[in-house]
PDBQT receptor file of N, H, CA, C and O in Angstrom, charges set to zero:
ATOM      1  N   UNK A   1       2.881  -8.970   1.959  1.00  0.00    +0.000 N 
ATOM      2  CA  UNK A   1       3.827 -10.055   1.953  1.00  0.00    +0.000 C 
ATOM      3  C   UNK A   1       3.426 -11.113   0.922  1.00  0.00    +0.000 C 
ATOM      4  O   UNK A   1       4.246 -11.554   0.116  1.00  0.00    +0.000 OA
ATOM      5  N   UNK A   2       2.141 -11.513   0.964  1.00  0.00    +0.000 N 
ATOM      6  H   UNK A   2       1.475 -11.155   1.618  1.00  0.00    +0.000 HD
ATOM      7  CA  UNK A   2       1.676 -12.527   0.018  1.00  0.00    +0.000 C 
ATOM      8  C   UNK A   2       1.635 -11.982  -1.402  1.00  0.00    +0.000 C 
ATOM      9  O   UNK A   2       1.838 -12.720  -2.366  1.00  0.00    +0.000 OA
ATOM     10  N   UNK A   3       1.369 -10.674  -1.527  1.00  0.00    +0.000 N 
ATOM     11  H   UNK A   3       1.204 -10.073  -0.745  1.00  0.00    +0.000 HD
ATOM     12  CA  UNK A   3       1.349 -10.081  -2.865  1.00  0.00    +0.000 C 
ATOM     13  C   UNK A   3       2.735 -10.134  -3.496  1.00  0.00    +0.000 C 
ATOM     14  O   UNK A   3       2.867 -10.426  -4.684  1.00  0.00    +0.000 OA
ATOM     15  N   UNK A   4       3.760  -9.854  -2.711  1.00  0.00    +0.000 N 
ATOM     16  H   UNK A   4       3.653  -9.617  -1.746  1.00  0.00    +0.000 HD
ATOM     17  CA  UNK A   4       5.129  -9.882  -3.231  1.00  0.00    +0.000 C 
ATOM     18  C   UNK A   4       5.525 -11.309  -3.609  1.00  0.00    +0.000 C 
ATOM     19  O   UNK A   4       6.126 -11.533  -4.659  1.00  0.00    +0.000 OA
ATOM     20  N   UNK A   5       5.188 -12.267  -2.755  1.00  0.00    +0.000 N 
ATOM     21  H   UNK A   5       4.699 -12.085  -1.902  1.00  0.00    +0.000 HD
ATOM     22  CA  UNK A   5       5.502 -13.668  -3.065  1.00  0.00    +0.000 C 
ATOM     23  C   UNK A   5       4.768 -14.115  -4.323  1.00  0.00    +0.000 C 
ATOM     24  O   UNK A   5       5.339 -14.815  -5.159  1.00  0.00    +0.000 OA
ATOM     25  N   UNK A   6       3.516 -13.719  -4.463  1.00  0.00    +0.000 N 
ATOM     26  H   UNK A   6       3.052 -13.150  -3.784  1.00  0.00    +0.000 HD
ATOM     27  CA  UNK A   6       2.749 -14.065  -5.658  1.00  0.00    +0.000 C 
ATOM     28  C   UNK A   6       3.319 -13.437  -6.913  1.00  0.00    +0.000 C 
ATOM     29  O   UNK A   6       3.319 -14.051  -7.980  1.00  0.00    +0.000 OA
ATOM     30  N   UNK A   7       3.811 -12.201  -6.783  1.00  0.00    +0.000 N 
ATOM     31  H   UNK A   7       3.811 -11.702  -5.916  1.00  0.00    +0.000 HD
ATOM     32  CA  UNK A   7       4.423 -11.537  -7.938  1.00  0.00    +0.000 C 
ATOM     33  C   UNK A   7       5.675 -12.283  -8.379  1.00  0.00    +0.000 C 
ATOM     34  O   UNK A   7       5.915 -12.448  -9.575  1.00  0.00    +0.000 OA
ATOM     35  N   UNK A   8       6.468 -12.731  -7.423  1.00  0.00    +0.000 N 
ATOM     36  H   UNK A   8       6.274 -12.597  -6.451  1.00  0.00    +0.000 HD
ATOM     37  CA  UNK A   8       7.692 -13.472  -7.758  1.00  0.00    +0.000 C 
ATOM     38  C   UNK A   8       7.335 -14.791  -8.439  1.00  0.00    +0.000 C 
ATOM     39  O   UNK A   8       7.951 -15.170  -9.435  1.00  0.00    +0.000 OA
ATOM     40  N   UNK A   9       6.349 -15.476  -7.900  1.00  0.00    +0.000 N 
ATOM     41  H   UNK A   9       5.849 -15.168  -7.091  1.00  0.00    +0.000 HD
ATOM     42  CA  UNK A   9       5.924 -16.750  -8.505  1.00  0.00    +0.000 C 
ATOM     43  C   UNK A   9       5.396 -16.527  -9.916  1.00  0.00    +0.000 C 
ATOM     44  O   UNK A   9       5.724 -17.284 -10.829  1.00  0.00    +0.000 OA
ATOM     45  N   UNK A  10       4.574 -15.483 -10.100  1.00  0.00    +0.000 N 
ATOM     46  H   UNK A  10       4.307 -14.868  -9.358  1.00  0.00    +0.000 HD
ATOM     47  CA  UNK A  10       4.008 -15.203 -11.423  1.00  0.00    +0.000 C 
ATOM     48  C   UNK A  10       5.092 -14.800 -12.417  1.00  0.00    +0.000 C 
ATOM     49  O   UNK A  10       5.019 -15.162 -13.591  1.00  0.00    +0.000 OA
ATOM     50  N   UNK A  11       6.097 -14.053 -11.960  1.00  0.00    +0.000 N 
ATOM     51  H   UNK A  11       6.157 -13.759 -11.006  1.00  0.00    +0.000 HD
ATOM     52  CA  UNK A  11       7.151 -13.584 -12.861  1.00  0.00    +0.000 C 
ATOM     53  C   UNK A  11       8.114 -14.701 -13.251  1.00  0.00    +0.000 C 
ATOM     54  O   UNK A  11       8.665 -14.685 -14.351  1.00  0.00    +0.000 OA
ATOM     55  N   UNK A  12       8.320 -15.667 -12.362  1.00  0.00    +0.000 N 
ATOM     56  H   UNK A  12       7.872 -15.680 -11.468  1.00  0.00    +0.000 HD
ATOM     57  CA  UNK A  12       9.301 -16.718 -12.649  1.00  0.00    +0.000 C 
ATOM     58  C   UNK A  12       8.684 -17.985 -13.224  1.00  0.00    +0.000 C 
ATOM     59  O   UNK A  12       9.408 -18.908 -13.597  1.00  0.00    +0.000 OA
ATOM     60  N   UNK A  13       7.364 -18.043 -13.302  1.00  0.00    +0.000 N 
ATOM     61  H   UNK A  13       6.776 -17.293 -12.999  1.00  0.00    +0.000 HD
ATOM     62  CA  UNK A  13       6.726 -19.264 -13.807  1.00  0.00    +0.000 C 
ATOM     63  C   UNK A  13       6.858 -19.355 -15.327  1.00  0.00    +0.000 C 
ATOM     64  O   UNK A  13       6.961 -18.343 -16.021  1.00  0.00    +0.000 OA
ATOM     65  N   UNK A  14       6.854 -20.559 -15.812  1.00  0.00    +0.000 N 
ATOM     66  H   UNK A  14       6.771 -21.381 -15.249  1.00  0.00    +0.000 HD
ATOM     67  CA  UNK A  14       6.876 -20.812 -17.256  1.00  0.00    +0.000 C 
ATOM     68  C   UNK A  14       5.525 -21.364 -17.631  1.00  0.00    +0.000 C 
ATOM     69  O   UNK A  14       5.228 -22.452 -17.139  1.00  0.00    +0.000 OA
ATOM     70  N   UNK A  15       4.718 -20.809 -18.383  1.00  0.00    +0.000 N 
ATOM     71  H   UNK A  15       4.960 -19.925 -18.784  1.00  0.00    +0.000 HD
ATOM     72  CA  UNK A  15       4.765 -19.509 -19.062  1.00  0.00    +0.000 C 
ATOM     73  C   UNK A  15       4.461 -18.360 -18.094  1.00  0.00    +0.000 C 
ATOM     74  O   UNK A  15       3.833 -18.546 -17.052  1.00  0.00    +0.000 OA
ATOM     75  N   UNK A  16       4.919 -17.191 -18.469  1.00  0.00    +0.000 N 
ATOM     76  H   UNK A  16       5.430 -17.040 -19.316  1.00  0.00    +0.000 HD
ATOM     77  CA  UNK A  16       4.719 -15.995 -17.655  1.00  0.00    +0.000 C 
ATOM     78  C   UNK A  16       3.228 -15.682 -17.534  1.00  0.00    +0.000 C 
ATOM     79  O   UNK A  16       2.513 -15.623 -18.535  1.00  0.00    +0.000 OA
ATOM     80  N   UNK A  17       2.776 -15.485 -16.315  1.00  0.00    +0.000 N 
ATOM     81  H   UNK A  17       3.357 -15.532 -15.503  1.00  0.00    +0.000 HD
ATOM     82  CA  UNK A  17       1.368 -15.167 -16.063  1.00  0.00    +0.000 C 
ATOM     83  C   UNK A  17       1.282 -13.659 -15.833  1.00  0.00    +0.000 C 
ATOM     84  O   UNK A  17       1.352 -13.186 -14.699  1.00  0.00    +0.000 OA
ATOM     85  N   UNK A  18       1.129 -12.912 -16.934  1.00  0.00    +0.000 N 
ATOM     86  H   UNK A  18       1.072 -13.296 -17.855  1.00  0.00    +0.000 HD
ATOM     87  CA  UNK A  18       1.153 -11.453 -16.842  1.00  0.00    +0.000 C 
ATOM     88  C   UNK A  18      -0.034 -10.893 -16.070  1.00  0.00    +0.000 C 
ATOM     89  O   UNK A  18       0.124  -9.957 -15.286  1.00  0.00    +0.000 OA
ATOM     90  N   UNK A  19      -1.211 -11.452 -16.283  1.00  0.00    +0.000 N 
ATOM     91  H   UNK A  19      -1.339 -12.212 -16.920  1.00  0.00    +0.000 HD
ATOM     92  CA  UNK A  19      -2.402 -10.947 -15.600  1.00  0.00    +0.000 C 
ATOM     93  C   UNK A  19      -2.272 -11.026 -14.086  1.00  0.00    +0.000 C 
ATOM     94  O   UNK A  19      -2.602 -10.078 -13.375  1.00  0.00    +0.000 OA
ATOM     95  N   UNK A  20      -1.792 -12.154 -13.606  1.00  0.00    +0.000 N 
ATOM     96  H   UNK A  20      -1.523 -12.924 -14.184  1.00  0.00    +0.000 HD
ATOM     97  CA  UNK A  20      -1.605 -12.343 -12.171  1.00  0.00    +0.000 C 
ATOM     98  C   UNK A  20      -0.552 -11.381 -11.629  1.00  0.00    +0.000 C 
ATOM     99  O   UNK A  20      -0.739 -10.781 -10.570  1.00  0.00    +0.000 OA
ATOM    100  N   UNK A  21       0.549 -11.236 -12.352  1.00  0.00    +0.000 N 
ATOM    101  H   UNK A  21       0.701 -11.724 -13.212  1.00  0.00    +0.000 HD
ATOM    102  CA  UNK A  21       1.627 -10.351 -11.916  1.00  0.00    +0.000 C 
ATOM    103  C   UNK A  21       1.141  -8.915 -11.794  1.00  0.00    +0.000 C 
ATOM    104  O   UNK A  21       1.357  -8.268 -10.769  1.00  0.00    +0.000 OA
ATOM    105  N   UNK A  22       0.485  -8.415 -12.837  1.00  0.00    +0.000 N 
ATOM    106  H   UNK A  22       0.310  -8.940 -13.670  1.00  0.00    +0.000 HD
ATOM    107  CA  UNK A  22       0.058  -7.016 -12.820  1.00  0.00    +0.000 C 
ATOM    108  C   UNK A  22      -1.086  -6.766 -11.843  1.00  0.00    +0.000 C 
ATOM    109  O   UNK A  22      -1.178  -5.679 -11.274  1.00  0.00    +0.000 OA
ATOM    110  N   UNK A  23      -1.948  -7.738 -11.639  1.00  0.00    +0.000 N 
ATOM    111  H   UNK A  23      -1.873  -8.621 -12.101  1.00  0.00    +0.000 HD
ATOM    112  CA  UNK A  23      -3.016  -7.544 -10.655  1.00  0.00    +0.000 C 
ATOM    113  C   UNK A  23      -2.442  -7.490  -9.240  1.00  0.00    +0.000 C 
ATOM    114  O   UNK A  23      -2.917  -6.712  -8.413  1.00  0.00    +0.000 OA
ATOM    115  N   UNK A  24      -1.449  -8.289  -8.958  1.00  0.00    +0.000 N 
ATOM    116  H   UNK A  24      -1.063  -8.922  -9.630  1.00  0.00    +0.000 HD
ATOM    117  CA  UNK A  24      -0.814  -8.244  -7.639  1.00  0.00    +0.000 C 
ATOM    118  C   UNK A  24      -0.009  -6.965  -7.463  1.00  0.00    +0.000 C 
ATOM    119  O   UNK A  24       0.027  -6.396  -6.372  1.00  0.00    +0.000 OA
ATOM    120  N   UNK A  25       0.634  -6.512  -8.526  1.00  0.00    +0.000 N 
ATOM    121  H   UNK A  25       0.606  -6.974  -9.413  1.00  0.00    +0.000 HD
ATOM    122  CA  UNK A  25       1.359  -5.242  -8.463  1.00  0.00    +0.000 C 
ATOM    123  C   UNK A  25       0.389  -4.100  -8.180  1.00  0.00    +0.000 C 
ATOM    124  O   UNK A  25       0.670  -3.233  -7.352  1.00  0.00    +0.000 OA
ATOM    125  N   UNK A  26      -0.738  -4.099  -8.859  1.00  0.00    +0.000 N 
ATOM    126  H   UNK A  26      -0.966  -4.803  -9.531  1.00  0.00    +0.000 HD
ATOM    127  CA  UNK A  26      -1.757  -3.075  -8.616  1.00  0.00    +0.000 C 
ATOM    128  C   UNK A  26      -2.285  -3.132  -7.196  1.00  0.00    +0.000 C 
ATOM    129  O   UNK A  26      -2.486  -2.092  -6.569  1.00  0.00    +0.000 OA
ATOM    130  N   UNK A  27      -2.510  -4.321  -6.684  1.00  0.00    +0.000 N 
ATOM    131  H   UNK A  27      -2.347  -5.166  -7.193  1.00  0.00    +0.000 HD
ATOM    132  CA  UNK A  27      -2.976  -4.472  -5.307  1.00  0.00    +0.000 C 
ATOM    133  C   UNK A  27      -1.969  -3.947  -4.303  1.00  0.00    +0.000 C 
ATOM    134  O   UNK A  27      -2.340  -3.298  -3.325  1.00  0.00    +0.000 OA
ATOM    135  N   UNK A  28      -0.691  -4.225  -4.542  1.00  0.00    +0.000 N 
ATOM    136  H   UNK A  28      -0.389  -4.752  -5.336  1.00  0.00    +0.000 HD
ATOM    137  CA  UNK A  28       0.348  -3.731  -3.641  1.00  0.00    +0.000 C 
ATOM    138  C   UNK A  28       0.405  -2.207  -3.666  1.00  0.00    +0.000 C 
ATOM    139  O   UNK A  28       0.567  -1.575  -2.622  1.00  0.00    +0.000 OA
ATOM    140  N   UNK A  29       0.275  -1.614  -4.848  1.00  0.00    +0.000 N 
ATOM    141  H   UNK A  29       0.144  -2.127  -5.696  1.00  0.00    +0.000 HD
ATOM    142  CA  UNK A  29       0.297  -0.151  -4.963  1.00  0.00    +0.000 C 
ATOM    143  C   UNK A  29      -0.899   0.461  -4.245  1.00  0.00    +0.000 C 
ATOM    144  O   UNK A  29      -0.758   1.476  -3.563  1.00  0.00    +0.000 OA
ATOM    145  N   UNK A  30      -2.063  -0.140  -4.389  1.00  0.00    +0.000 N 
ATOM    146  H   UNK A  30      -2.178  -0.965  -4.943  1.00  0.00    +0.000 HD
ATOM    147  CA  UNK A  30      -3.264   0.373  -3.710  1.00  0.00    +0.000 C 
ATOM    148  C   UNK A  30      -3.085   0.314  -2.192  1.00  0.00    +0.000 C 
ATOM    149  O   UNK A  30      -3.456   1.257  -1.492  1.00  0.00    +0.000 OA
ATOM    150  N   UNK A  31      -2.528  -0.768  -1.681  1.00  0.00    +0.000 N 
ATOM    151  H   UNK A  31      -2.227  -1.534  -2.250  1.00  0.00    +0.000 HD
ATOM    152  CA  UNK A  31      -2.312  -0.889  -0.236  1.00  0.00    +0.000 C 
ATOM    153  C   UNK A  31      -1.325   0.164   0.250  1.00  0.00    +0.000 C 
ATOM    154  O   UNK A  31      -1.532   0.753   1.311  1.00  0.00    +0.000 OA
ATOM    155  N   UNK A  32      -0.260   0.411  -0.500  1.00  0.00    +0.000 N 
ATOM    156  H   UNK A  32      -0.091  -0.068  -1.361  1.00  0.00    +0.000 HD
ATOM    157  CA  UNK A  32       0.729   1.421  -0.115  1.00  0.00    +0.000 C 
ATOM    158  C   UNK A  32       0.101   2.808  -0.097  1.00  0.00    +0.000 C 
ATOM    159  O   UNK A  32       0.321   3.575   0.840  1.00  0.00    +0.000 OA
ATOM    160  N   UNK A  33      -0.677   3.137  -1.120  1.00  0.00    +0.000 N 
ATOM    161  H   UNK A  33      -0.856   2.514  -1.881  1.00  0.00    +0.000 HD
ATOM    162  CA  UNK A  33      -1.330   4.451  -1.182  1.00  0.00    +0.000 C 
ATOM    163  C   UNK A  33      -2.318   4.609  -0.036  1.00  0.00    +0.000 C 
ATOM    164  O   UNK A  33      -2.350   5.659   0.605  1.00  0.00    +0.000 OA
ATOM    165  N   UNK A  34      -3.120   3.591   0.233  1.00  0.00    +0.000 N 
ATOM    166  H   UNK A  34      -3.093   2.738  -0.288  1.00  0.00    +0.000 HD
ATOM    167  CA  UNK A  34      -4.107   3.656   1.318  1.00  0.00    +0.000 C 
ATOM    168  C   UNK A  34      -3.416   3.877   2.665  1.00  0.00    +0.000 C 
ATOM    169  O   UNK A  34      -3.858   4.701   3.465  1.00  0.00    +0.000 OA
ATOM    170  N   UNK A  35      -2.337   3.144   2.910  1.00  0.00    +0.000 N 
ATOM    171  H   UNK A  35      -1.978   2.474   2.260  1.00  0.00    +0.000 HD
ATOM    172  CA  UNK A  35      -1.616   3.274   4.172  1.00  0.00    +0.000 C 
ATOM    173  C   UNK A  35      -1.019   4.666   4.322  1.00  0.00    +0.000 C 
ATOM    174  O   UNK A  35      -1.083   5.255   5.401  1.00  0.00    +0.000 OA
ATOM    175  N   UNK A  36      -0.441   5.195   3.249  1.00  0.00    +0.000 N 
ATOM    176  H   UNK A  36      -0.389   4.716   2.373  1.00  0.00    +0.000 HD
ATOM    177  CA  UNK A  36       0.144   6.533   3.306  1.00  0.00    +0.000 C 
ATOM    178  C   UNK A  36      -0.923   7.588   3.573  1.00  0.00    +0.000 C 
ATOM    179  O   UNK A  36      -0.699   8.507   4.361  1.00  0.00    +0.000 OA
ATOM    180  N   UNK A  37      -2.076   7.468   2.927  1.00  0.00    +0.000 N 
ATOM    181  H   UNK A  37      -2.257   6.722   2.286  1.00  0.00    +0.000 HD
ATOM    182  CA  UNK A  37      -3.155   8.438   3.141  1.00  0.00    +0.000 C 
ATOM    183  C   UNK A  37      -3.689   8.352   4.571  1.00  0.00    +0.000 C 
ATOM    184  O   UNK A  37      -3.987   9.377   5.184  1.00  0.00    +0.000 OA
ATOM    185  N   UNK A  38      -3.808   7.152   5.094  1.00  0.00    +0.000 N 
ATOM    186  H   UNK A  38      -3.566   6.319   4.596  1.00  0.00    +0.000 HD
ATOM    187  CA  UNK A  38      -4.306   6.963   6.454  1.00  0.00    +0.000 C 
ATOM    188  C   UNK A  38      -3.342   7.579   7.472  1.00  0.00    +0.000 C 
ATOM    189  O   UNK A  38      -3.774   8.263   8.399  1.00  0.00    +0.000 OA
ATOM    190  N   UNK A  39      -2.048   7.341   7.303  1.00  0.00    +0.000 N 
ATOM    191  H   UNK A  39      -1.696   6.785   6.549  1.00  0.00    +0.000 HD
ATOM    192  CA  UNK A  39      -1.056   7.908   8.212  1.00  0.00    +0.000 C 
ATOM    193  C   UNK A  39      -1.048   9.427   8.136  1.00  0.00    +0.000 C 
ATOM    194  O   UNK A  39      -0.912  10.100   9.158  1.00  0.00    +0.000 OA
ATOM    195  N   UNK A  40      -1.191   9.963   6.948  1.00  0.00    +0.000 N 
ATOM    196  H   UNK A  40      -1.302   9.416   6.118  1.00  0.00    +0.000 HD
ATOM    197  CA  UNK A  40      -1.220  11.413   6.779  1.00  0.00    +0.000 C 
ATOM    198  C   UNK A  40      -2.425  12.017   7.496  1.00  0.00    +0.000 C 
ATOM    199  O   UNK A  40      -2.308  13.056   8.147  1.00  0.00    +0.000 OA
ATOM    200  N   UNK A  41      -3.571  11.371   7.377  1.00  0.00    +0.000 N 
ATOM    201  H   UNK A  41      -3.665  10.527   6.849  1.00  0.00    +0.000 HD
ATOM    202  CA  UNK A  41      -4.785  11.853   8.037  1.00  0.00    +0.000 C 
ATOM    203  C   UNK A  41      -4.612  11.830   9.554  1.00  0.00    +0.000 C 
ATOM    204  O   UNK A  41      -4.998  12.780  10.235  1.00  0.00    +0.000 OA
ATOM    205  N   UNK A  42      -4.038  10.756  10.085  1.00  0.00    +0.000 N 
ATOM    206  H   UNK A  42      -3.724   9.984   9.531  1.00  0.00    +0.000 HD
ATOM    207  CA  UNK A  42      -3.821  10.662  11.525  1.00  0.00    +0.000 C 
ATOM    208  C   UNK A  42      -2.860  11.738  12.021  1.00  0.00    +0.000 C 
ATOM    209  O   UNK A  42      -3.066  12.304  13.095  1.00  0.00    +0.000 OA
ATOM    210  N   UNK A  43      -1.812  12.026  11.250  1.00  0.00    +0.000 N 
ATOM    211  H   UNK A  43      -1.644  11.567  10.377  1.00  0.00    +0.000 HD
ATOM    212  CA  UNK A  43      -0.869  13.074  11.635  1.00  0.00    +0.000 C 
ATOM    213  C   UNK A  43      -1.541  14.439  11.646  1.00  0.00    +0.000 C 
ATOM    214  O   UNK A  43      -1.291  15.245  12.542  1.00  0.00    +0.000 OA
ATOM    215  N   UNK A  44      -2.393  14.707  10.657  1.00  0.00    +0.000 N 
ATOM    216  H   UNK A  44      -2.596  14.052   9.929  1.00  0.00    +0.000 HD
ATOM    217  CA  UNK A  44      -3.106  15.982  10.613  1.00  0.00    +0.000 C 
ATOM    218  C   UNK A  44      -4.029  16.128  11.812  1.00  0.00    +0.000 C 
ATOM    219  O   UNK A  44      -4.091  17.202  12.410  1.00  0.00    +0.000 OA
ATOM    220  N   UNK A  45      -4.741  15.081  12.173  1.00  0.00    +0.000 N 
ATOM    221  H   UNK A  45      -4.691  14.208  11.688  1.00  0.00    +0.000 HD
ATOM    222  CA  UNK A  45      -5.627  15.131  13.335  1.00  0.00    +0.000 C 
ATOM    223  C   UNK A  45      -4.833  15.366  14.615  1.00  0.00    +0.000 C 
ATOM    224  O   UNK A  45      -5.267  16.116  15.489  1.00  0.00    +0.000 OA
ATOM    225  N   UNK A  46      -3.684  14.734  14.723  1.00  0.00    +0.000 N 
ATOM    226  H   UNK A  46      -3.331  14.125  14.013  1.00  0.00    +0.000 HD
ATOM    227  CA  UNK A  46      -2.848  14.911  15.907  1.00  0.00    +0.000 C 
ATOM    228  C   UNK A  46      -2.332  16.344  15.991  1.00  0.00    +0.000 C 
ATOM    229  O   UNK A  46      -2.287  16.921  17.077  1.00  0.00    +0.000 OA
ATOM    230  N   UNK A  47      -1.945  16.922  14.859  1.00  0.00    +0.000 N 
ATOM    231  H   UNK A  47      -1.982  16.453  13.976  1.00  0.00    +0.000 HD
ATOM    232  CA  UNK A  47      -1.495  18.319  14.841  1.00  0.00    +0.000 C 
ATOM    233  C   UNK A  47      -2.608  19.261  15.278  1.00  0.00    +0.000 C 
ATOM    234  O   UNK A  47      -2.370  20.199  16.039  1.00  0.00    +0.000 OA
ATOM    235  N   UNK A  48      -3.829  19.011  14.796  1.00  0.00    +0.000 N 
ATOM    236  H   UNK A  48      -4.022  18.249  14.178  1.00  0.00    +0.000 HD
ATOM    237  CA  UNK A  48      -4.967  19.850  15.193  1.00  0.00    +0.000 C 
ATOM    238  C   UNK A  48      -5.186  19.789  16.700  1.00  0.00    +0.000 C 
ATOM    239  O   UNK A  48      -5.413  20.815  17.341  1.00  0.00    +0.000 OA
ATOM    240  N   UNK A  49      -5.120  18.594  17.262  1.00  0.00    +0.000 N 
ATOM    241  H   UNK A  49      -4.935  17.760  16.741  1.00  0.00    +0.000 HD
ATOM    242  CA  UNK A  49      -5.296  18.447  18.706  1.00  0.00    +0.000 C 
ATOM    243  C   UNK A  49      -4.210  19.193  19.465  1.00  0.00    +0.000 C 
ATOM    244  O   UNK A  49      -4.493  19.849  20.467  1.00  0.00    +0.000 OA
ATOM    245  N   UNK A  50      -2.978  19.099  18.999  1.00  0.00    +0.000 N 
ATOM    246  H   UNK A  50      -2.748  18.566  18.184  1.00  0.00    +0.000 HD
ATOM    247  CA  UNK A  50      -1.875  19.786  19.670  1.00  0.00    +0.000 C 
ATOM    248  C   UNK A  50      -2.054  21.294  19.608  1.00  0.00    +0.000 C 
ATOM    249  O   UNK A  50      -1.776  21.988  20.586  1.00  0.00    +0.000 OA
ATOM    250  N   UNK A  51      -2.514  21.813  18.479  1.00  0.00    +0.000 N 
ATOM    251  H   UNK A  51      -2.740  21.250  17.684  1.00  0.00    +0.000 HD
ATOM    252  CA  UNK A  51      -2.746  23.253  18.358  1.00  0.00    +0.000 C 
ATOM    253  C   UNK A  51      -3.854  23.710  19.295  1.00  0.00    +0.000 C 
ATOM    254  O   UNK A  51      -3.750  24.769  19.913  1.00  0.00    +0.000 OA
ATOM    255  N   UNK A  52      -4.901  22.926  19.403  1.00  0.00    +0.000 N 
ATOM    256  H   UNK A  52      -4.986  22.065  18.901  1.00  0.00    +0.000 HD
ATOM    257  CA  UNK A  52      -6.023  23.285  20.279  1.00  0.00    +0.000 C 
ATOM    258  C   UNK A  52      -5.611  23.247  21.744  1.00  0.00    +0.000 C 
ATOM    259  O   UNK A  52      -6.053  24.084  22.531  1.00  0.00    +0.000 OA
ATOM    260  N   UNK A  53      -4.779  22.297  22.117  1.00  0.00    +0.000 N 
ATOM    261  H   UNK A  53      -4.419  21.618  21.477  1.00  0.00    +0.000 HD
ATOM    262  CA  UNK A  53      -4.385  22.165  23.518  1.00  0.00    +0.000 C 
ATOM    263  C   UNK A  53      -3.404  23.262  23.941  1.00  0.00    +0.000 C 
ATOM    264  O   UNK A  53      -3.302  23.563  25.131  1.00  0.00    +0.000 OA
ATOM    265  N   UNK A  54      -2.689  23.857  23.003  1.00  0.00    +0.000 N 
ATOM    266  H   UNK A  54      -2.771  23.612  22.037  1.00  0.00    +0.000 HD
ATOM    267  CA  UNK A  54      -1.742  24.926  23.327  1.00  0.00    +0.000 C 
ATOM    268  C   UNK A  54      -2.450  26.230  23.662  1.00  0.00    +0.000 C 
ATOM    269  O   UNK A  54      -1.904  27.065  24.384  1.00  0.00    +0.000 OA
ATOM    270  N   UNK A  55      -3.659  26.413  23.142  1.00  0.00    +0.000 N 
ATOM    271  H   UNK A  55      -4.102  25.735  22.555  1.00  0.00    +0.000 HD
ATOM    272  CA  UNK A  55      -4.378  27.674  23.372  1.00  0.00    +0.000 C 
ATOM    273  C   UNK A  55      -4.877  27.798  24.780  1.00  0.00    +0.000 C 
ATOM    274  O   UNK A  55      -5.500  28.802  25.128  1.00  0.00    +0.000 OA
TER     275      UNK A  55
């Protein structure tokens, strides 16, 4: 949430603060990737448990 607000502030400020904008964009991308990988890992573990319990 704060990363998006910071990106908007950096993009609309006079003069444009490119370093701040791109660093916040990179941070947001890293958080999205980390969250997706974590959810995928949890789903795989849950599938393994379900397979073991069916046997």
